[in-house]
Every structure is written in C-alpha cells, then in structure tokens.
PAMAR-636279 format. One line per 10 residues: for each residue y negated, x negated, z of C-alpha. Coordinates in nm, 3 decimals. Example, Ala and Ser with C-alpha at 12.3 -4.5 7.8 and 13.67 -1.06 7.14 Angstrom:
2
0.450/-1.230/0.780; 0.106/-1.367/0.714
***
This chain:
569
-1.647/0.776/3.149; -1.541/1.018/3.427; -1.179/1.107/3.493; -1.224/1.454/3.343; -1.394/1.311/3.038; -1.116/1.054/3.000; -0.853/1.325/3.025; -1.034/1.530/2.761; -1.054/1.228/2.531; -0.686/1.146/2.569
-0.586/1.510/2.522; -0.793/1.542/2.205; -0.659/1.211/2.079; -0.295/1.302/2.137; -0.346/1.649/1.992; -0.510/1.525/1.673; -0.259/1.246/1.626; 0.041/1.471/1.679; -0.097/1.744/1.452; -0.160/1.497/1.170
0.181/1.334/1.210; 0.368/1.664/1.203; 0.187/1.768/0.885; 0.264/1.432/0.724; 0.626/1.454/0.834; 0.665/1.799/0.679; 0.525/1.676/0.346; 0.689/1.331/0.343; 0.871/1.218/0.028; 1.244/1.232/0.109
1.360/0.933/-0.093; 1.260/0.661/-0.336; 0.943/0.695/-0.541; 0.790/0.449/-0.789; 0.495/0.219/-0.849; 0.373/0.023/-0.544; 0.548/0.251/-0.294; 0.877/0.195/-0.475; 0.824/-0.180/-0.453; 0.775/-0.156/-0.076
1.093/0.054/-0.052; 1.276/-0.242/-0.208; 1.096/-0.530/-0.035; 1.112/-0.392/0.321; 1.492/-0.354/0.355; 1.560/-0.675/0.161; 1.286/-0.872/0.344; 1.145/-0.961/0.006; 0.790/-1.032/-0.102; 0.563/-0.760/-0.235
0.310/-0.735/-0.512; -0.022/-0.917/-0.465; -0.132/-0.987/-0.193; 0.217/-0.999/-0.043; 0.173/-0.745/0.243; 0.393/-0.925/0.498; 0.285/-0.712/0.795; 0.376/-0.387/0.623; 0.706/-0.526/0.495; 0.809/-0.651/0.841
0.718/-0.321/1.009; 0.892/-0.134/0.728; 1.203/-0.344/0.780; 1.215/-0.236/1.145; 1.199/0.127/1.035; 1.503/0.078/0.809; 1.720/0.065/1.123; 1.641/0.427/1.209; 1.958/0.640/1.204; 1.843/0.915/0.967
1.742/0.960/0.604; 1.803/0.709/0.329; 1.640/0.366/0.346; 1.346/0.467/0.126; 1.271/0.766/0.350; 1.261/0.540/0.655; 1.007/0.314/0.488; 0.805/0.622/0.386; 0.801/0.717/0.753; 0.586/0.411/0.830
0.296/0.571/0.647; 0.333/0.902/0.832; 0.353/0.737/1.175; 0.047/0.520/1.119; -0.140/0.814/0.968; -0.090/1.004/1.294; -0.187/0.695/1.492; -0.507/0.660/1.287; -0.601/1.021/1.369; -0.545/0.956/1.741
-0.752/0.636/1.734; -1.027/0.813/1.537; -1.085/1.048/1.831; -1.120/0.760/2.078; -1.368/0.573/1.857; -1.572/0.890/1.797; -1.585/0.946/2.173; -1.715/0.592/2.220; -1.994/0.680/1.975; -2.092/0.983/2.183
-1.913/1.267/2.002; -1.772/1.543/2.227; -1.395/1.590/2.226; -1.383/1.894/1.997; -1.585/1.754/1.704; -1.412/1.417/1.755; -1.073/1.584/1.708; -1.209/1.793/1.422; -1.348/1.486/1.247; -1.014/1.310/1.289
-0.826/1.598/1.125; -1.092/1.634/0.856; -1.025/1.273/0.763; -0.648/1.312/0.805; -0.627/1.615/0.574; -0.853/1.475/0.302; -0.652/1.457/-0.019; -0.666/1.082/-0.076; -0.562/0.981/0.275; -0.299/1.253/0.309
-0.136/1.148/-0.017; -0.104/0.791/0.111; 0.070/0.924/0.423; 0.353/1.085/0.225; 0.513/0.769/0.085; 0.546/0.397/0.156; 0.185/0.281/0.124; -0.035/0.050/0.333; -0.352/0.258/0.361; -0.268/0.462/0.670
-0.180/0.143/0.859; -0.504/-0.008/0.727; -0.705/0.282/0.870; -0.529/0.245/1.205; -0.612/-0.126/1.213; -0.980/-0.060/1.127; -1.008/0.188/1.413; -0.815/-0.002/1.680; -1.017/-0.322/1.624; -1.343/-0.127/1.648
-1.220/0.051/1.961; -1.122/-0.272/2.136; -1.450/-0.443/2.047; -1.656/-0.145/2.165; -1.466/-0.139/2.494; -1.515/-0.517/2.527; -1.891/-0.483/2.479; -1.903/-0.217/2.749; -1.695/-0.389/3.016; -1.688/-0.755/2.920
-1.309/-0.785/2.951; -1.234/-1.079/2.722; -0.867/-0.979/2.698; -0.973/-0.686/2.483; -1.151/-0.924/2.247; -0.844/-1.151/2.225; -0.625/-0.849/2.145; -0.876/-0.733/1.882; -0.868/-1.078/1.720; -0.487/-1.080/1.716
-0.469/-0.736/1.556; -0.737/-0.822/1.304; -0.534/-1.123/1.193; -0.222/-0.906/1.159; -0.421/-0.644/0.968; -0.494/-0.895/0.693; -0.118/-0.915/0.638; -0.109/-0.541/0.582; -0.409/-0.523/0.351; -0.619/-0.826/0.264
-0.907/-0.583/0.204; -0.964/-0.595/0.581; -1.167/-0.909/0.511; -1.440/-0.668/0.397; -1.476/-0.552/0.758; -1.530/-0.905/0.889; -1.915/-0.881/0.872; -1.906/-0.558/1.076; -1.685/-0.710/1.345; -1.891/-1.030/1.350
-2.205/-0.829/1.423; -2.039/-0.693/1.738; -1.908/-1.037/1.828; -2.246/-1.204/1.784; -2.426/-0.937/1.987; -2.179/-0.988/2.272; -2.232/-1.363/2.256; -2.610/-1.321/2.275; -2.569/-1.102/2.582; -2.369/-1.375/2.756
-2.034/-1.194/2.730; -1.858/-1.465/2.532; -1.813/-1.807/2.693; -1.681/-2.081/2.467; -1.331/-2.080/2.614; -1.297/-1.708/2.545; -1.421/-1.759/2.191; -1.159/-2.031/2.142; -0.893/-1.798/2.279; -0.998/-1.522/2.039
-0.992/-1.769/1.750; -0.641/-1.882/1.843; -0.527/-1.519/1.864; -0.669/-1.451/1.518; -0.486/-1.750/1.372; -0.165/-1.635/1.536; -0.206/-1.292/1.377; -0.289/-1.419/1.030; 0.007/-1.659/1.048; 0.216/-1.359/0.946
0.146/-1.484/0.593; 0.392/-1.767/0.656; 0.650/-1.501/0.586; 0.565/-1.522/0.216; 0.669/-1.885/0.154; 0.955/-1.865/0.404; 1.118/-1.572/0.228; 1.003/-1.670/-0.119; 1.143/-2.021/-0.098; 1.469/-1.876/0.037
1.513/-1.685/-0.288; 1.445/-1.336/-0.150; 1.373/-1.045/-0.382; 1.024/-1.065/-0.531; 0.802/-0.823/-0.716; 0.825/-0.819/-1.095; 0.605/-1.094/-1.233; 0.525/-1.244/-0.891; 0.786/-1.511/-0.813; 0.735/-1.724/-0.502
0.899/-2.061/-0.566; 0.611/-2.307/-0.529; 0.299/-2.332/-0.318; 0.094/-2.258/-0.628; 0.280/-1.931/-0.675; 0.233/-1.850/-0.304; -0.143/-1.888/-0.345; -0.140/-1.687/-0.667; 0.031/-1.403/-0.484; -0.165/-1.393/-0.157
-0.501/-1.444/-0.329; -0.438/-1.164/-0.580; -0.532/-1.408/-0.857; -0.402/-1.195/-1.143; -0.629/-0.906/-1.040; -0.946/-1.102/-0.983; -1.055/-1.055/-1.343; -1.086/-0.682/-1.265; -1.342/-0.741/-0.992; -1.713/-0.734/-1.054
-1.929/-0.463/-1.210; -2.239/-0.528/-1.417; -2.559/-0.336/-1.333; -2.505/-0.129/-1.647; -2.163/-0.018/-1.520; -2.278/0.065/-1.169; -2.393/0.425/-1.244; -2.053/0.502/-1.392; -1.877/0.357/-1.086; -2.104/0.554/-0.852
-2.035/0.870/-1.047; -1.661/0.809/-1.022; -1.697/0.775/-0.644; -1.888/1.103/-0.615; -1.627/1.281/-0.827; -1.351/1.149/-0.602; -1.546/1.245/-0.291; -1.571/1.600/-0.422; -1.198/1.599/-0.500; -1.071/1.584/-0.142
-0.967/1.943/-0.196; -0.938/2.152/-0.509; -1.231/2.349/-0.648; -1.535/2.452/-0.447; -1.376/2.356/-0.116; -1.367/1.993/-0.224; -1.728/2.002/-0.341; -1.842/2.156/-0.013; -1.647/1.903/0.194; -1.793/1.616/-0.008
-2.147/1.741/0.052; -2.080/1.790/0.423; -1.945/1.436/0.455; -2.251/1.287/0.287; -2.508/1.495/0.478; -2.320/1.483/0.807; -2.256/1.113/0.768; -2.622/1.035/0.710; -2.735/1.249/1.006; -2.464/1.107/1.231
-2.557/0.749/1.145; -2.917/0.820/1.245; -2.797/0.986/1.566; -2.594/0.679/1.660; -2.894/0.453/1.598; -3.127/0.682/1.799; -2.902/0.686/2.105; -2.939/0.317/2.172; -2.626/0.221/1.981; -2.833/0.020/1.735
-2.596/-0.275/1.708; -2.289/-0.050/1.691; -2.449/0.177/1.433; -2.553/-0.118/1.221; -2.201/-0.261/1.243; -2.045/0.065/1.125; -2.297/0.105/0.843; -2.233/-0.253/0.736; -1.859/-0.184/0.725; -1.919/0.127/0.514
-2.149/-0.060/0.276; -1.907/-0.352/0.229; -1.612/-0.122/0.163; -1.809/0.093/-0.080; -1.955/-0.206/-0.268; -1.610/-0.354/-0.319; -1.462/-0.025/-0.439; -1.748/0.032/-0.682; -1.695/-0.312/-0.833; -1.316/-0.286/-0.875
-1.233/-0.181/-1.230; -0.891/-0.018/-1.193; -0.771/0.335/-1.261; -0.636/0.409/-0.912; -0.948/0.295/-0.729; -0.953/0.612/-0.514; -0.750/0.452/-0.235; -1.021/0.189/-0.188; -1.261/0.466/-0.086; -1.048/0.552/0.220
-1.250/0.330/0.461; -1.569/0.490/0.327; -1.434/0.839/0.402; -1.330/0.715/0.746; -1.682/0.602/0.836; -1.839/0.919/0.692; -1.603/1.136/0.897; -1.684/0.937/1.214; -2.055/0.985/1.162; -2.001/1.354/1.081
-1.821/1.407/1.412; -2.118/1.250/1.593; -2.355/1.469/1.390; -2.178/1.792/1.494; -2.201/1.696/1.862; -2.564/1.590/1.837; -2.669/1.908/1.655; -2.491/2.123/1.911; -2.663/1.940/2.199; -3.005/1.964/2.040
-2.957/2.331/1.958; -2.849/2.420/2.311; -3.146/2.229/2.459; -3.404/2.376/2.226; -3.282/2.736/2.234; -3.119/2.747/2.577; -3.296/3.069/2.677; -3.228/3.258/2.356; -2.943/3.504/2.331; -2.640/3.370/2.152
-2.751/3.009/2.168; -2.433/2.900/2.346; -2.218/3.072/2.083; -2.395/2.895/1.799; -2.373/2.562/1.980; -1.998/2.615/2.023; -1.970/2.698/1.653; -2.138/2.370/1.565; -1.893/2.184/1.788; -1.601/2.357/1.619
-1.735/2.310/1.264; -1.541/1.986/1.186; -1.222/2.151/1.311; -1.285/2.452/1.088; -1.343/2.230/0.785; -1.022/2.043/0.866; -0.839/2.377/0.869; -0.978/2.458/0.524; -0.859/2.123/0.394; -0.513/2.178/0.541
-0.480/2.516/0.374; -0.625/2.397/0.041; -0.422/2.076/0.013; -0.083/2.151/0.165; 0.094/2.289/-0.139; -0.041/2.026/-0.378; 0.041/1.734/-0.149; 0.381/1.853/-0.027; 0.634/1.595/-0.151; 0.919/1.704/0.073
1.127/1.813/-0.228; 1.023/1.528/-0.458; 1.353/1.373/-0.569; 1.250/1.333/-0.931; 1.255/0.952/-0.940; 1.593/0.927/-0.769; 1.754/1.191/-0.989; 1.612/1.043/-1.308; 1.715/0.692/-1.213; 2.066/0.801/-1.118
2.101/0.984/-1.450; 1.989/0.682/-1.655; 2.211/0.440/-1.464; 2.509/0.673/-1.504; 2.447/0.689/-1.879; 2.435/0.313/-1.931; 2.757/0.143/-2.047; 2.908/-0.137/-1.844; 2.712/-0.463/-1.849; 2.401/-0.308/-2.002
2.055/-0.468/-1.999; 1.768/-0.224/-1.950; 1.399/-0.296/-2.014; 1.128/-0.067/-1.879; 0.811/-0.036/-1.677; 0.763/0.198/-1.378; 1.099/0.379/-1.423; 1.269/0.045/-1.352; 1.127/0.037/-0.995; 1.339/0.320/-0.845
1.639/0.196/-1.044; 1.592/-0.145/-0.884; 1.600/0.028/-0.545; 1.931/0.189/-0.634; 2.086/-0.136/-0.757; 1.940/-0.381/-0.504; 1.918/-0.175/-0.185; 2.196/0.080/-0.225; 2.425/-0.151/-0.421; 2.481/0.072/-0.725
2.564/-0.047/-1.077; 2.572/-0.417/-1.005; 2.685/-0.473/-1.364; 2.347/-0.359/-1.500; 2.057/-0.602/-1.546; 1.709/-0.453/-1.510; 1.411/-0.626/-1.668; 1.041/-0.547/-1.635; 0.902/-0.483/-1.980; 0.613/-0.712/-2.065
0.542/-0.961/-2.338; 0.661/-1.266/-2.143; 0.990/-1.110/-2.037; 1.056/-0.976/-2.384; 0.982/-1.312/-2.543; 1.202/-1.502/-2.300; 1.502/-1.272/-2.267; 1.531/-1.025/-2.554; 1.693/-1.250/-2.816; 1.944/-1.403/-2.570
2.028/-1.054/-2.442; 2.087/-0.925/-2.795; 2.308/-1.221/-2.882; 2.506/-1.197/-2.560; 2.693/-0.891/-2.686; 2.577/-0.680/-2.394; 2.428/-0.336/-2.473; 2.048/-0.361/-2.465; 1.819/-0.063/-2.401; 1.454/0.026/-2.356
1.342/0.313/-2.136; 1.163/0.537/-2.384; 0.798/0.599/-2.302; 0.543/0.708/-2.566; 0.270/0.514/-2.385; 0.416/0.177/-2.478; 0.710/0.235/-2.713; 0.532/0.130/-3.029; 0.373/-0.184/-2.883; 0.696/-0.334/-2.754
0.927/-0.194/-3.019; 0.705/-0.340/-3.290; 0.754/-0.683/-3.137; 1.128/-0.626/-3.115; 1.186/-0.505/-3.472; 1.223/-0.856/-3.615; 1.527/-0.912/-3.390; 1.658/-0.562/-3.324; 1.706/-0.222/-3.480; 1.599/0.049/-3.232
1.793/0.376/-3.222; 1.670/0.651/-2.991; 1.940/0.814/-2.783; 1.947/1.117/-2.559; 1.827/1.091/-2.202; 1.514/0.887/-2.262; 1.682/0.566/-2.379; 1.641/0.352/-2.690; 1.936/0.133/-2.789; 1.854/-0.200/-2.954
2.109/-0.337/-3.200; 2.075/-0.704/-3.297; 1.977/-0.777/-3.654; 2.099/-1.064/-3.870; 1.784/-1.261/-3.793; 1.854/-1.246/-3.419; 2.207/-1.375/-3.471; 2.091/-1.639/-3.718; 1.846/-1.784/-3.471; 2.130/-1.859/-3.235
2.352/-2.070/-3.463; 2.157/-2.398/-3.471; 2.127/-2.400/-3.091; 2.473/-2.290/-2.980; 2.511/-2.558/-2.710; 2.189/-2.467/-2.532; 2.254/-2.098/-2.564; 2.592/-2.138/-2.400; 2.408/-2.265/-2.092; 2.178/-1.965/-2.104
2.472/-1.732/-2.057; 2.470/-1.857/-1.701; 2.160/-1.642/-1.646; 2.372/-1.342/-1.548; 2.412/-1.429/-1.176; 2.036/-1.450/-1.139; 1.934/-1.178/-1.383; 1.865/-0.922/-1.113; 1.626/-1.160/-0.946; 1.483/-1.290/-1.271
1.405/-0.949/-1.409; 1.036/-1.026/-1.373; 1.059/-1.258/-1.668; 1.041/-1.566/-1.447; 1.341/-1.795/-1.411; 1.466/-1.774/-1.051; 1.740/-2.037/-1.099; 1.602/-2.393/-1.099; 1.950/-2.533/-1.161; 1.987/-2.315/-1.468
1.649/-2.429/-1.598; 1.740/-2.795/-1.563; 2.074/-2.729/-1.733; 1.900/-2.577/-2.031; 1.668/-2.874/-2.059; 1.966/-3.107/-2.076; 2.157/-2.879/-2.314; 2.463/-2.876/-2.088; 2.647/-2.602/-1.904; 2.636/-2.619/-1.524
2.946/-2.728/-1.343; 3.152/-2.492/-1.130; 3.018/-2.631/-0.798; 2.664/-2.599/-0.928; 2.728/-2.242/-1.036; 2.870/-2.163/-0.693; 2.565/-2.306/-0.514; 2.325/-2.100/-0.721; 2.523/-1.779/-0.670; 2.536/-1.838/-0.295
2.163/-1.910/-0.279; 2.039/-1.617/-0.482; 2.316/-1.360/-0.467; 2.536/-1.259/-0.761; 2.336/-0.946/-0.822; 2.406/-0.904/-1.192; 2.761/-1.024/-1.242; 2.957/-0.747/-1.416; 3.197/-0.581/-1.180; 3.025/-0.707/-0.863
2.825/-0.507/-0.613; 2.451/-0.565/-0.647; 2.274/-0.655/-0.326; 2.348/-0.551/0.032; 2.449/-0.193/0.089; 2.200/-0.063/0.344; 2.274/0.304/0.299; 2.516/0.299/0.589; 2.239/0.231/0.839
***
C-alpha cells in the first residue's frame, strides 16, 4: 500500500468512525434503561457479575467508563456502546480496504452498517454488540496484515484480543472456524513456526483468563444478576456456559423456513417502509456479488474465511429460539456490508474499463463508488427519529415514582421494572430500606410467605402480562388490592399467619434475611451463615451477624443507605 493510499485509508477510517460516533452520541440514552442494558448499568459500577454468560470484558471496560466526570453512572456505561460503535465503523473501513475496496465505498459500507437499525439501536445503550463487532473486525484486520507481511507479533495480538472478545460475547466462538482457516493457511505457507504458534496460544489463554473475574467477584459476594448467583464452581459454570438458555438452541428442519423468514423480515427492517426493503435487497445482492469478487481476485482463502464466518453466525442465529434474536444477526449484516463495499468498487472498476471511451462513463463509475455512502445517508435520515433515545428518561422517572410511593421497609416483587429500581437502590444508594425481589416462581415460593408474616408492606409491580399467573399463586396466602401508580398491595391472609405458628423458632432466624435481601433478590440465598442457622433452627449470634453484614453489605436494613453512592463521580 502506497503512502497516498495509506493516507486515504486512514482518512476514510477516521471520518467514518467519527461520523458514526457523533450520531450515536447524539442519540445516546441519557440514563438508566432496563432489561440486559439495565443489568450492565448495575454490574459495571459495582464490579458485579452479569447475566449468562457473565460478560467480564464488557463489565470491566464499563467500570473504567464510570470514572468519567460527566453524566450519571448509567450514561457513562451507555457511552461504552457508542465509543465501540464508532471504533467498529473505523475498523470496517480498514478491513474493506484490505479486501480491495476503494476508500469511498469502504467508508460508505461502514456507515451503511453503522446506521442499520439493529446495530444503531445497540449503540444507544449499554449493550455488548458494538464491542463485539469491533472485536470481529480488529481480529480479522490483524490476521490479514499478518498473512501479508508475516509479522508474528500481529498474530499474537490477534490471539490476545480474540481471547478477550470471548469475555465480551461468548458468541465470538462462532468465528473460530473463520480465524482458524486464516491461521492454517499461514502455517501451510511457512509463516507460523512452532514457537510463534505457542506464543499465540499463550496470548489467547491470557485473554480468555478474563473469565477468572467471574469466580473472583462472585465468591467475594459481589452483586449478581437475578437468578444467577455465583457462589460455587458449579454456579460459575452454569453462568459462563449459558446453561439455562441451552434448551432454546436448536431448530428442527420443519422450523427452519420460519426462522429463515424471520431473518429476511429483520433484514428488510433496517429502516422503515420501502427504504428498509430496498436496503435489505441491496445487502443480499451486493453481498453475493462482493463475495464472488473477493474470490476472483485471488483472495480465495480470505473470501472463504469470511463466508465461513457469515455462515456460522447465520446458522446459530437461525437456530436460537428467542424473541429478541435480531441482535444475533449483527455479524451477518457486518459481513454483507463488507462484501457490498467490495462489490461497489469492483463494479465501478469494471464499468470504467469496459466503457472508458464512452461519454459520461467516469460520472457513472463515480456514482457507483458513492452508492454505499448514499444508501448510508438514506438510512441515517430514515432511522434517526425512531432511534433517538436522547430524551428517554422513562425508566428512571417511573422507577423514582414507584420508589417514592412505597412505604418504609417495603418489599417489592416485579420483573423488568425492578431492574432500573435496582440501579437506583444499589448504585445511587436510594431507598436502602426497600427490598426488591425478582418475580418468578422460585422467589415467590421461597420469600412471599416470610415477607407477608414479617409485617413489612409487600407489593407487586402491576403488569397485565403476568399479574394473573403470579397473583393466582399468591391468593392462598395474600389478598391483593390494586393501588394507584401501578402497584398491587398484598395483605396476609389468616392461612399465611397460621402457617407460621408451628415453626416460630425457625422463622425467627429467617428474619435475619434483611441484611442480605438486596443481594438475595434473585430468589437464591446469598447468606450461607443464614442458611446454616435455619437448618439448625437457631438465630445467629451477634458476631456472626456482623461478619455476614460486612461480607455482603447491609443493603436492605431499614434506615441504612443501600450500596455505594457512585453518583458523585
């Protein structure tokens, strides 16, 4: 690559990356959200453990961002997604240039991918998919550069980053066959002596060792995701392997057409209306042509590697039976956009060669080069309003209103609305007297009767999607009364009180659950001392109580502040 070509590549890369980042920054959610993003907004500042598969790399990077001197803590964690989204766009240009795409279609393809609805949405809140895209691209870039120049240091760095990438999203294992194709081809060409291979293997192990964070923090009693405690090695494996989601993987041949149709619908939904349909068609056609162009140019091994990565990512997404499967198509869109950028450059070159002497040929060739950039502009205009979350304070305002309405010492059961409330109590230190519990059958069965008998006010967050299921189970112990503001108050019935009388001694020990209730809100007992006390039917001694409170934090003791106050950062 000549100096002028290198300057053009770097300029296009910086331009695309900066443009994408500024758009993401202008549409970034300003505060806490819910669902998985809300969980990361809790785990990152508290150095806790996330939902399966743990996501230690994202949590550690997110924790560093919490020290920024602006915005609330949740906003700083959201900023991780925007920064890595811009970085992914910049890296996209460099990889496309390695595949032979000129600078303009490379930048256009990067922004086309950046402004697609699914990827853009992930860049507006604390999610792992922009960092995942950046990892995919940087590992490919380093391995392509290694194959060109033979510098083994690039391969070692690629192995290190690949190991770290698994800690951000374990789905990176799907790209292993693609990277191994490049590795094996380099070995066959004599570019990989054994000592360099050993060095790359050691670098990979060093990167993937980021998963040691999970048992280190879990065994220390750090905050954990609802339903995913990390107290034993068995629970560590259950978390990092995603065991509780494995039953959702695998599609029968009869279900495959439905899954493929869902993918095509999502592909055509990268912008609203006809724009989305047109973009989807362009990605498919351009991707197919670009893949053939890469193979024709003597990049057979590279082209096969990229196609293998696309096929592995698509096969996995098609076989995953979850509602929000769209995010698993992001690597597929990434590869299609890369091939489309190559296609635009190849078509422009062929057109200018074939019709060089015809009037207007240069203008049409330039139009082909600019086509990806024009499509990216259409996506920006079509998606901006719908994806702008810069004024989205709904979850914070709703959570603040519910917490303000709760009486002192209340216990609140709920599903997704509990996530932003947990952020407010655990990260910002609000309402430490309130105990929040994730609403599922196990938690309800373990805690509801003791909570009702404790004399503390007990509430459900009202939600028509699950009210009847859980209230029906509660009616034998409680009388539900709907109140204003989306809450349902549960009053203990005689049967709930009657169940307590024969076991008063053991129940007295269970009152000790308050200091650990904030951590045990998943329905899993976070206090091993408390559990052993219950089994003996004796109350814990004062020194024992003090040790447990010091180890886990008195996050739910009425009148105490809940969790560290990080809002001053």
